[in-house]
Each structure stands twice: as C-alpha cells, then as structure tokens.
N, CA, C, O and the ligand as a Tripos MOL2 file, in Angstrom:
@<TRIPOS>MOLECULE
protein
  249   247    63     0     0
PROTEIN
NO_CHARGES

@<TRIPOS>ATOM
      1 N          19.3980   10.4460   -5.2410 N.3       1 MET1
      2 CA         18.2570   10.2960   -6.2400 C.3       1 MET1
      3 C          17.9710    8.8100   -6.3940 C.2       1 MET1
      4 O          18.9110    8.0370   -6.5820 O.2       1 MET1
      5 N          16.7740    8.3960   -6.3260 N.am      2 LEU2
      6 CA         16.4480    7.0020   -6.5370 C.3       2 LEU2
      7 C          16.4060    6.6560   -8.0830 C.2       2 LEU2
      8 O          16.0790    7.5170   -8.9000 O.2       2 LEU2
      9 N          16.7220    5.4660   -8.4280 N.am      3 ASN3
     10 CA         16.3330    5.0730   -9.8020 C.3       3 ASN3
     11 C          14.9470    4.4040   -9.7710 C.2       3 ASN3
     12 O          14.3240    4.1960   -8.7300 O.2       3 ASN3
     13 N          14.5400    4.0990  -10.9510 N.am      4 CYS4
     14 CA         13.1830    3.6260  -11.0180 C.3       4 CYS4
     15 C          12.8590    2.2770  -10.3030 C.2       4 CYS4
     16 O          11.7490    2.0260   -9.8350 O.2       4 CYS4
     17 N          13.9170    1.4420  -10.2600 N.am      5 GLU5
     18 CA         13.8320    0.2170   -9.5690 C.3       5 GLU5
     19 C          13.5290    0.4030   -8.1080 C.2       5 GLU5
     20 O          12.5900   -0.1520   -7.5390 O.2       5 GLU5
     21 N          14.4230    1.2560   -7.5120 N.am      6 GLN6
     22 CA         14.3170    1.6060   -6.0920 C.3       6 GLN6
     23 C          13.0170    2.2930   -5.8090 C.2       6 GLN6
     24 O          12.4110    1.9910   -4.7810 O.2       6 GLN6
     25 N          12.5400    3.1800   -6.6230 N.am      7 ALA7
     26 CA         11.2960    3.8800   -6.4600 C.3       7 ALA7
     27 C          10.0890    2.8970   -6.4800 C.2       7 ALA7
     28 O           9.1640    3.0500   -5.6820 O.2       7 ALA7
     29 N          10.0970    1.9280   -7.3570 N.am      8 ALA8
     30 CA          9.0700    1.0560   -7.4980 C.3       8 ALA8
     31 C           9.0120    0.0790   -6.2180 C.2       8 ALA8
     32 O           7.9470   -0.2750   -5.7130 O.2       8 ALA8
     33 N          10.2010   -0.2890   -5.7840 N.am      9 ARG9
     34 CA         10.2180   -1.0590   -4.5510 C.3       9 ARG9
     35 C           9.7310   -0.3120   -3.3630 C.2       9 ARG9
     36 O           9.0290   -0.8770   -2.5250 O.2       9 ARG9
     37 N          10.0770    0.9430   -3.2560 N.am     10 LEU10
     38 CA          9.6110    1.7470   -2.1150 C.3      10 LEU10
     39 C           8.0640    1.9580   -2.2000 C.2      10 LEU10
     40 O           7.3670    1.9030   -1.1870 O.2      10 LEU10
     41 N           7.5930    2.1830   -3.3430 N.am     11 ALA11
     42 CA          6.1740    2.4110   -3.5950 C.3      11 ALA11
     43 C           5.4090    1.1820   -3.1940 C.2      11 ALA11
     44 O           4.3270    1.3140   -2.6210 O.2      11 ALA11
     45 N           5.8830    0.0460   -3.4480 N.am     12 SER12
     46 CA          5.2180   -1.1940   -3.0960 C.3      12 SER12
     47 C           5.4270   -1.5290   -1.5350 C.2      12 SER12
     48 O           4.5440   -2.0810   -0.8770 O.2      12 SER12
     49 N           6.5640   -1.1810   -1.0460 N.am     13 GLU13
     50 CA          6.7280   -1.4250    0.3780 C.3      13 GLU13
     51 C           5.8590   -0.4140    1.1220 C.2      13 GLU13
     52 O           5.4060   -0.7230    2.2250 O.2      13 GLU13
     53 N           5.6110    0.7330    0.6020 N.am     14 GLY14
     54 CA          4.8400    1.7700    1.2880 C.3      14 GLY14
     55 C           3.4460    1.3280    1.5430 C.2      14 GLY14
     56 O           2.7610    1.8600    2.4170 O.2      14 GLY14
     57 N           3.0070    0.3360    0.7730 N.am     15 LEU15
     58 CA          1.6730   -0.1230    0.9890 C.3      15 LEU15
     59 C           1.5910   -1.1360    2.1710 C.2      15 LEU15
     60 O           0.5210   -1.3680    2.7320 O.2      15 LEU15
     61 N           2.7500   -1.7220    2.5230 N.am     16 ASP16
     62 CA          2.7590   -2.7390    3.5270 C.3      16 ASP16
     63 C           3.3200   -2.2310    4.8170 C.2      16 ASP16
     64 O           3.0760   -2.8520    5.8510 O.2      16 ASP16
     65 N           4.0310   -1.1790    4.8360 N.am     17 ARG17
     66 CA          4.6280   -0.6580    6.1020 C.3      17 ARG17
     67 C           4.7840    0.8840    5.8980 C.2      17 ARG17
     68 O           4.8950    1.3580    4.7670 O.2      17 ARG17
     69 N           4.7890    1.6110    6.9700 N.am     18 PRO18
     70 CA          4.9520    3.0480    6.8980 C.3      18 PRO18
     71 C           6.3840    3.2780    6.4910 C.2      18 PRO18
     72 O           7.3100    2.6890    7.0480 O.2      18 PRO18
     73 N           6.5610    4.1720    5.4800 N.am     19 LEU19
     74 CA          7.9200    4.5540    5.0420 C.3      19 LEU19
     75 C           8.4420    5.6850    5.9660 C.2      19 LEU19
     76 O           7.7150    6.4810    6.5600 O.2      19 LEU19
     77 N           9.7840    5.6540    6.0110 N.am     20 THR20
     78 CA         10.3320    6.7720    6.8530 C.3      20 THR20
     79 C          10.2110    8.0550    6.1090 C.2      20 THR20
     80 O           9.9900    8.0470    4.8980 O.2      20 THR20
     81 N          10.3510    9.1910    6.8060 N.am     21 LEU21
     82 CA         10.3310   10.4890    6.1870 C.3      21 LEU21
     83 C          11.2420   10.6090    4.8700 C.2      21 LEU21
     84 O          10.8870   11.0780    3.7890 O.2      21 LEU21
     85 N          12.4470   10.0990    5.1920 N.am     22 LYS22
     86 CA         13.4360   10.1320    4.1130 C.3      22 LYS22
     87 C          13.0370    9.3210    2.8760 C.2      22 LYS22
     88 O          13.2210    9.7650    1.7430 O.2      22 LYS22
     89 N          12.4960    8.1410    3.1110 N.am     23 GLU23
     90 CA         12.0000    7.3820    2.0650 C.3      23 GLU23
     91 C          10.8190    8.0450    1.2610 C.2      23 GLU23
     92 O          10.7350    8.0300    0.0330 O.2      23 GLU23
     93 N           9.9190    8.6300    2.1220 N.am     24 ARG24
     94 CA          8.7130    9.1990    1.3930 C.3      24 ARG24
     95 C           9.1490   10.4050    0.5820 C.2      24 ARG24
     96 O           8.6270   10.6340   -0.5090 O.2      24 ARG24
     97 N          10.0920   11.1790    1.0920 N.am     25 LEU25
     98 CA         10.5610   12.3210    0.3120 C.3      25 LEU25
     99 C          11.2470   11.9170   -0.9300 C.2      25 LEU25
    100 O          11.0450   12.4840   -2.0040 O.2      25 LEU25
    101 N          12.1090   10.8710   -0.7620 N.am     26 ALA26
    102 CA         12.8730   10.4150   -1.9980 C.3      26 ALA26
    103 C          11.8550    9.9050   -3.0110 C.2      26 ALA26
    104 O          11.9460   10.2130   -4.1990 O.2      26 ALA26
    105 N          10.8920    9.1300   -2.5420 N.am     27 LEU27
    106 CA          9.9530    8.5780   -3.5230 C.3      27 LEU27
    107 C           9.1000    9.6700   -4.1630 C.2      27 LEU27
    108 O           8.7870    9.6080   -5.3520 O.2      27 LEU27
    109 N           8.7440   10.6300   -3.3980 N.am     28 ARG28
    110 CA          7.9500   11.7380   -3.8710 C.3      28 ARG28
    111 C           8.7100   12.5290   -4.9740 C.2      28 ARG28
    112 O           8.2190   12.8920   -6.0430 O.2      28 ARG28
    113 N           9.9210   12.7290   -4.5710 N.am     29 PHE29
    114 CA         10.7530   13.5020   -5.5460 C.3      29 PHE29
    115 C          10.9470   12.7520   -6.8160 C.2      29 PHE29
    116 O          10.9230   13.3630   -7.8840 O.2      29 PHE29
    117 N          11.1410   11.4460   -6.7680 N.am     30 HIS30
    118 CA         11.3260   10.6300   -7.9630 C.3      30 HIS30
    119 C          10.0180   10.6640   -8.8070 C.2      30 HIS30
    120 O          10.0340   10.8960  -10.0160 O.2      30 HIS30
    121 N           8.8720   10.4150   -8.0860 N.am     31 THR31
    122 CA          7.6810   10.3440   -8.9290 C.3      31 THR31
    123 C           7.3320   11.6690   -9.4710 C.2      31 THR31
    124 O           6.6160   11.7290  -10.4710 O.2      31 THR31
    125 N           7.7840   12.7580   -8.8890 N.am     32 LEU32
    126 CA          7.6100   14.0960   -9.4970 C.3      32 LEU32
    127 C           8.2970   14.1850  -10.8320 C.2      32 LEU32
    128 O           7.7550   14.7310  -11.7930 O.2      32 LEU32
    129 N           9.4810   13.6510  -10.8850 N.am     33 MET33
    130 CA         10.3080   13.7340  -12.0220 C.3      33 MET33
    131 C           9.9430   12.5960  -13.0920 C.2      33 MET33
    132 O          10.2060   12.7500  -14.2840 O.2      33 MET33
    133 N           9.3760   11.5470  -12.6370 N.am     34 CYS34
    134 CA          9.2840   10.3360  -13.5160 C.3      34 CYS34
    135 C           7.8570    9.9060  -13.7960 C.2      34 CYS34
    136 O           7.1390    9.3900  -12.9390 O.2      34 CYS34
    137 N           7.5040   10.1370  -14.9910 N.am     35 ARG35
    138 CA          6.1050    9.7920  -15.4010 C.3      35 ARG35
    139 C           5.7970    8.3430  -15.2690 C.2      35 ARG35
    140 O           4.7010    7.9540  -14.8660 O.2      35 ARG35
    141 N           6.7950    7.5200  -15.6200 N.am     36 GLY36
    142 CA          6.5860    6.0700  -15.5760 C.3      36 GLY36
    143 C           6.2440    5.5600  -14.1580 C.2      36 GLY36
    144 O           5.3870    4.6960  -13.9740 O.2      36 GLY36
    145 N           6.9410    6.1230  -13.1830 N.am     37 CYS37
    146 CA          6.7320    5.7830  -11.8130 C.3      37 CYS37
    147 C           5.4530    6.3380  -11.1580 C.2      37 CYS37
    148 O           4.9200    5.7500  -10.2180 O.2      37 CYS37
    149 N           4.9770    7.4790  -11.6730 N.am     38 ARG38
    150 CA          3.7340    7.9620  -11.3170 C.3      38 ARG38
    151 C           2.6590    6.9430  -11.7310 C.2      38 ARG38
    152 O           1.7840    6.5800  -10.9450 O.2      38 ARG38
    153 N           2.7520    6.5210  -12.9220 N.am     39 ARG39
    154 CA          1.6630    5.5980  -13.3770 C.3      39 ARG39
    155 C           1.8120    4.3780  -12.6380 C.2      39 ARG39
    156 O           0.7980    3.8140  -12.2270 O.2      39 ARG39
    157 N           3.0100    3.8750  -12.4070 N.am     40 TYR40
    158 CA          3.1420    2.5550  -11.6760 C.3      40 TYR40
    159 C           2.5610    2.6410  -10.3130 C.2      40 TYR40
    160 O           1.9480    1.6770   -9.8540 O.2      40 TYR40
    161 N           2.7260    3.8090   -9.5970 N.am     41 ARG41
    162 CA          2.2210    3.9070   -8.2670 C.3      41 ARG41
    163 C           0.6620    3.9450   -8.3050 C.2      41 ARG41
    164 O          -0.0140    3.3430   -7.4710 O.2      41 ARG41
    165 N           0.1350    4.6750   -9.3050 N.am     42 ARG42
    166 CA         -1.3360    4.7660   -9.3530 C.3      42 ARG42
    167 C          -1.9520    3.3290   -9.5820 C.2      42 ARG42
    168 O          -2.9960    2.9480   -9.0530 O.2      42 ARG42
    169 N          -1.1880    2.6010  -10.4180 N.am     43 HIS43
    170 CA         -1.5860    1.2180  -10.7080 C.3      43 HIS43
    171 C          -1.5910    0.4290   -9.4600 C.2      43 HIS43
    172 O          -2.5450   -0.3040   -9.1980 O.2      43 HIS43
    173 N          -0.5440    0.5470   -8.6570 N.am     44 LEU44
    174 CA         -0.4900   -0.2470   -7.4070 C.3      44 LEU44
    175 C          -1.5800    0.0650   -6.4870 C.2      44 LEU44
    176 O          -2.1260   -0.8170   -5.8240 O.2      44 LEU44
    177 N          -1.9370    1.3930   -6.4250 N.am     45 GLU45
    178 CA         -2.9950    1.7850   -5.4930 C.3      45 GLU45
    179 C          -4.3610    1.2130   -5.8860 C.2      45 GLU45
    180 O          -5.1930    0.8390   -5.0600 O.2      45 GLU45
    181 N          -4.5250    1.1740   -7.2280 N.am     46 ILE46
    182 CA         -5.8380    0.6110   -7.7340 C.3      46 ILE46
    183 C          -5.8690   -0.8500   -7.5070 C.2      46 ILE46
    184 O          -6.9070   -1.3700   -7.1000 O.2      46 ILE46
    185 N          -4.7920   -1.5610   -7.7410 N.am     47 LEU47
    186 CA         -4.7370   -3.0010   -7.5400 C.3      47 LEU47
    187 C          -4.9680   -3.3090   -6.0160 C.2      47 LEU47
    188 O          -5.6170   -4.2870   -5.6470 O.2      47 LEU47
    189 N          -4.4120   -2.4380   -5.1860 N.am     48 ARG48
    190 CA         -4.5120   -2.6100   -3.7540 C.3      48 ARG48
    191 C          -5.9790   -2.4810   -3.3260 C.2      48 ARG48
    192 O          -6.4850   -3.2780   -2.5360 O.2      48 ARG48
    193 N          -6.6420   -1.4610   -3.8670 N.am     49 ARG49
    194 CA         -8.0340   -1.2140   -3.5340 C.3      49 ARG49
    195 C          -8.8790   -2.3760   -3.9740 C.2      49 ARG49
    196 O          -9.8070   -2.7750   -3.2690 O.2      49 ARG49
    197 N          -8.5710   -2.9310   -5.1410 N.am     50 ILE50
    198 CA         -9.4160   -4.0800   -5.6810 C.3      50 ILE50
    199 C          -9.1690   -5.2870   -4.7970 C.2      50 ILE50
    200 O         -10.1470   -5.9560   -4.4620 O.2      50 ILE50
    201 N          -7.9270   -5.6360   -4.3790 N.am     51 SER51
    202 CA         -7.7710   -6.7530   -3.6120 C.3      51 SER51
    203 C          -8.3340   -6.5980   -2.1710 C.2      51 SER51
    204 O          -8.7640   -7.5650   -1.5420 O.2      51 SER51
    205 N          -8.3110   -5.4000   -1.7080 N.am     52 ARG52
    206 CA         -8.9820   -5.1500   -0.3440 C.3      52 ARG52
    207 C         -10.4090   -5.3970   -0.4750 C.2      52 ARG52
    208 O         -11.0040   -6.0000    0.4180 O.2      52 ARG52
    209 N         -11.0290   -4.9640   -1.5530 N.am     53 ALA53
    210 CA        -12.4640   -5.2160   -1.6790 C.3      53 ALA53
    211 C         -12.7990   -6.7350   -1.6780 C.2      53 ALA53
    212 O         -13.8110   -7.1470   -1.1110 O.2      53 ALA53
    213 N         -11.9220   -7.5700   -2.3310 N.am     54 TYR54
    214 CA        -12.1000   -8.9570   -2.3430 C.3      54 TYR54
    215 C         -12.0040   -9.5440   -0.9750 C.2      54 TYR54
    216 O         -12.7660  -10.4290   -0.5870 O.2      54 TYR54
    217 N         -11.0050   -9.0040   -0.2240 N.am     55 VAL55
    218 CA        -10.7470   -9.5750    1.2010 C.3      55 VAL55
    219 C         -12.0370   -9.3290    1.9860 C.2      55 VAL55
    220 O         -12.5050  -10.2040    2.7150 O.2      55 VAL55
    221 N         -12.6200   -8.0980    1.8260 N.am     56 LYS56
    222 CA        -13.7880   -7.7850    2.6170 C.3      56 LYS56
    223 C         -14.9000   -8.7090    2.2710 C.2      56 LYS56
    224 O         -15.6240   -9.1660    3.1550 O.2      56 LYS56
    225 N         -15.0600   -8.9980    1.0210 N.am     57 GLU57
    226 CA        -16.0730   -9.8890    0.5090 C.3      57 GLU57
    227 C         -15.9310  -11.2830    1.0840 C.2      57 GLU57
    228 O         -16.9210  -11.9490    1.3870 O.2      57 GLU57
    229 N         -14.6300  -11.7380    1.2380 N.am     58 ASP58
    230 CA        -14.4030  -13.0650    1.8250 C.3      58 ASP58
    231 C         -14.8210  -13.0970    3.3160 C.2      58 ASP58
    232 O         -15.4170  -14.0660    3.7880 O.2      58 ASP58
    233 N         -14.4910  -12.0120    4.0320 N.am     59 GLU59
    234 CA        -14.8070  -11.9910    5.4260 C.3      59 GLU59
    235 C         -16.2690  -12.0080    5.6750 C.2      59 GLU59
    236 O         -16.7430  -12.6400    6.6200 O.2      59 GLU59
    237 N         -17.0260  -11.2900    4.8020 N.am     60 ARG60
    238 CA        -18.4610  -11.3420    4.9270 C.3      60 ARG60
    239 C         -19.0180  -12.7450    4.8260 C.2      60 ARG60
    240 O         -19.8950  -13.1260    5.6010 O.2      60 ARG60
    241 N         -18.4910  -13.5560    3.8290 N.am     61 GLN61
    242 CA        -18.9770  -14.9080    3.6410 C.3      61 GLN61
    243 C         -18.5660  -15.8570    4.7490 C.2      61 GLN61
    244 O         -19.2530  -16.8530    4.9720 O.2      61 GLN61
    245 N         -17.4890  -15.5950    5.4450 N.am     62 ALA62
    246 CA        -16.9680  -16.5980    6.4150 C.3      62 ALA62
    247 C         -17.8950  -16.6390    7.6620 C.2      62 ALA62
    248 O         -17.6450  -17.4060    8.5920 O.2      62 ALA62
    249 ZN         11.0090    6.1710  -12.2120 Zn       63 ZN63
@<TRIPOS>BOND
     1     1     2 1
     2     2     3 1
     3     3     4 2
     4     3     5 am
     5     5     6 1
     6     6     7 1
     7     7     8 2
     8     7     9 am
     9     9    10 1
    10    10    11 1
    11    11    12 2
    12    11    13 am
    13    13    14 1
    14    14    15 1
    15    15    16 2
    16    15    17 am
    17    17    18 1
    18    18    19 1
    19    19    20 2
    20    19    21 am
    21    21    22 1
    22    22    23 1
    23    23    24 2
    24    23    25 am
    25    25    26 1
    26    26    27 1
    27    27    28 2
    28    27    29 am
    29    29    30 1
    30    30    31 1
    31    31    32 2
    32    31    33 am
    33    33    34 1
    34    34    35 1
    35    35    36 2
    36    35    37 am
    37    37    38 1
    38    38    39 1
    39    39    40 2
    40    39    41 am
    41    41    42 1
    42    42    43 1
    43    43    44 2
    44    43    45 am
    45    45    46 1
    46    46    47 1
    47    47    48 2
    48    47    49 am
    49    49    50 1
    50    50    51 1
    51    51    52 2
    52    51    53 am
    53    53    54 1
    54    54    55 1
    55    55    56 2
    56    55    57 am
    57    57    58 1
    58    58    59 1
    59    59    60 2
    60    59    61 am
    61    61    62 1
    62    62    63 1
    63    63    64 2
    64    63    65 am
    65    65    66 1
    66    66    67 1
    67    67    68 2
    68    67    69 am
    69    69    70 1
    70    70    71 1
    71    71    72 2
    72    71    73 am
    73    73    74 1
    74    74    75 1
    75    75    76 2
    76    75    77 am
    77    77    78 1
    78    78    79 1
    79    79    80 2
    80    79    81 am
    81    81    82 1
    82    82    83 1
    83    83    84 2
    84    83    85 am
    85    85    86 1
    86    86    87 1
    87    87    88 2
    88    87    89 am
    89    89    90 1
    90    90    91 1
    91    91    92 2
    92    91    93 am
    93    93    94 1
    94    94    95 1
    95    95    96 2
    96    95    97 am
    97    97    98 1
    98    98    99 1
    99    99   100 2
   100    99   101 am
   101   101   102 1
   102   102   103 1
   103   103   104 2
   104   103   105 am
   105   105   106 1
   106   106   107 1
   107   107   108 2
   108   107   109 am
   109   109   110 1
   110   110   111 1
   111   111   112 2
   112   111   113 am
   113   113   114 1
   114   114   115 1
   115   115   116 2
   116   115   117 am
   117   117   118 1
   118   118   119 1
   119   119   120 2
   120   119   121 am
   121   121   122 1
   122   122   123 1
   123   123   124 2
   124   123   125 am
   125   125   126 1
   126   126   127 1
   127   127   128 2
   128   127   129 am
   129   129   130 1
   130   130   131 1
   131   131   132 2
   132   131   133 am
   133   133   134 1
   134   134   135 1
   135   135   136 2
   136   135   137 am
   137   137   138 1
   138   138   139 1
   139   139   140 2
   140   139   141 am
   141   141   142 1
   142   142   143 1
   143   143   144 2
   144   143   145 am
   145   145   146 1
   146   146   147 1
   147   147   148 2
   148   147   149 am
   149   149   150 1
   150   150   151 1
   151   151   152 2
   152   151   153 am
   153   153   154 1
   154   154   155 1
   155   155   156 2
   156   155   157 am
   157   157   158 1
   158   158   159 1
   159   159   160 2
   160   159   161 am
   161   161   162 1
   162   162   163 1
   163   163   164 2
   164   163   165 am
   165   165   166 1
   166   166   167 1
   167   167   168 2
   168   167   169 am
   169   169   170 1
   170   170   171 1
   171   171   172 2
   172   171   173 am
   173   173   174 1
   174   174   175 1
   175   175   176 2
   176   175   177 am
   177   177   178 1
   178   178   179 1
   179   179   180 2
   180   179   181 am
   181   181   182 1
   182   182   183 1
   183   183   184 2
   184   183   185 am
   185   185   186 1
   186   186   187 1
   187   187   188 2
   188   187   189 am
   189   189   190 1
   190   190   191 1
   191   191   192 2
   192   191   193 am
   193   193   194 1
   194   194   195 1
   195   195   196 2
   196   195   197 am
   197   197   198 1
   198   198   199 1
   199   199   200 2
   200   199   201 am
   201   201   202 1
   202   202   203 1
   203   203   204 2
   204   203   205 am
   205   205   206 1
   206   206   207 1
   207   207   208 2
   208   207   209 am
   209   209   210 1
   210   210   211 1
   211   211   212 2
   212   211   213 am
   213   213   214 1
   214   214   215 1
   215   215   216 2
   216   215   217 am
   217   217   218 1
   218   218   219 1
   219   219   220 2
   220   219   221 am
   221   221   222 1
   222   222   223 1
   223   223   224 2
   224   223   225 am
   225   225   226 1
   226   226   227 1
   227   227   228 2
   228   227   229 am
   229   229   230 1
   230   230   231 1
   231   231   232 2
   232   231   233 am
   233   233   234 1
   234   234   235 1
   235   235   236 2
   236   235   237 am
   237   237   238 1
   238   238   239 1
   239   239   240 2
   240   239   241 am
   241   241   242 1
   242   242   243 1
   243   243   244 2
   244   243   245 am
   245   245   246 1
   246   246   247 1
   247   247   248 2
@<TRIPOS>SUBSTRUCTURE
     1 MET1         2 RESIDUE 1 A MET
     2 LEU2         6 RESIDUE 1 A LEU
     3 ASN3        10 RESIDUE 1 A ASN
     4 CYS4        14 RESIDUE 1 A CYS
     5 GLU5        18 RESIDUE 1 A GLU
     6 GLN6        22 RESIDUE 1 A GLN
     7 ALA7        26 RESIDUE 1 A ALA
     8 ALA8        30 RESIDUE 1 A ALA
     9 ARG9        34 RESIDUE 1 A ARG
    10 LEU10       38 RESIDUE 1 A LEU
    11 ALA11       42 RESIDUE 1 A ALA
    12 SER12       46 RESIDUE 1 A SER
    13 GLU13       50 RESIDUE 1 A GLU
    14 GLY14       54 RESIDUE 1 A GLY
    15 LEU15       58 RESIDUE 1 A LEU
    16 ASP16       62 RESIDUE 1 A ASP
    17 ARG17       66 RESIDUE 1 A ARG
    18 PRO18       70 RESIDUE 1 A PRO
    19 LEU19       74 RESIDUE 1 A LEU
    20 THR20       78 RESIDUE 1 A THR
    21 LEU21       82 RESIDUE 1 A LEU
    22 LYS22       86 RESIDUE 1 A LYS
    23 GLU23       90 RESIDUE 1 A GLU
    24 ARG24       94 RESIDUE 1 A ARG
    25 LEU25       98 RESIDUE 1 A LEU
    26 ALA26      102 RESIDUE 1 A ALA
    27 LEU27      106 RESIDUE 1 A LEU
    28 ARG28      110 RESIDUE 1 A ARG
    29 PHE29      114 RESIDUE 1 A PHE
    30 HIS30      118 RESIDUE 1 A HIS
    31 THR31      122 RESIDUE 1 A THR
    32 LEU32      126 RESIDUE 1 A LEU
    33 MET33      130 RESIDUE 1 A MET
    34 CYS34      134 RESIDUE 1 A CYS
    35 ARG35      138 RESIDUE 1 A ARG
    36 GLY36      142 RESIDUE 1 A GLY
    37 CYS37      146 RESIDUE 1 A CYS
    38 ARG38      150 RESIDUE 1 A ARG
    39 ARG39      154 RESIDUE 1 A ARG
    40 TYR40      158 RESIDUE 1 A TYR
    41 ARG41      162 RESIDUE 1 A ARG
    42 ARG42      166 RESIDUE 1 A ARG
    43 HIS43      170 RESIDUE 1 A HIS
    44 LEU44      174 RESIDUE 1 A LEU
    45 GLU45      178 RESIDUE 1 A GLU
    46 ILE46      182 RESIDUE 1 A ILE
    47 LEU47      186 RESIDUE 1 A LEU
    48 ARG48      190 RESIDUE 1 A ARG
    49 ARG49      194 RESIDUE 1 A ARG
    50 ILE50      198 RESIDUE 1 A ILE
    51 SER51      202 RESIDUE 1 A SER
    52 ARG52      206 RESIDUE 1 A ARG
    53 ALA53      210 RESIDUE 1 A ALA
    54 TYR54      214 RESIDUE 1 A TYR
    55 VAL55      218 RESIDUE 1 A VAL
    56 LYS56      222 RESIDUE 1 A LYS
    57 GLU57      226 RESIDUE 1 A GLU
    58 ASP58      230 RESIDUE 1 A ASP
    59 GLU59      234 RESIDUE 1 A GLU
    60 ARG60      238 RESIDUE 1 A ARG
    61 GLN61      242 RESIDUE 1 A GLN
    62 ALA62      246 RESIDUE 1 A ALA
    63 ZN63       249 GROUP 0 **** ****
C-alpha cells in the first residue's frame, strides 16, 4: 500500500511518463481510499491542462 507521499509522486510522474501496470494499480487503489490524493490528482490534471494551453499559445505566436 502506498502512502500519500508515494501516491503524489506517482501521480505527478504519471503525467510525464507512462506508469507501469503495477504503479497504476497501486495509485488507483490509493486514490480510491484517500480523498486527499483524489483531490490532489484532479488538481494536477487541471494545472497540466492549463499549462498545455499556454504552450500551444506560445507555439502559435512563434
Ligand atoms: Zn493519499
């Protein structure tokens, strides 16, 4: 079982590289049990989407 620190790290790594099946399951299991990490993950995804939108904007201007 992951602790919150490990889950947070996996969630953020998962945005940059594909997680292994084992990592995905461990993270999924933890976020099912842990409300704090569910919120954290959602937050990460929102931030990621916003920063991608900015990158696209930059490419258009270049
Ligand atoms: Zn947690």
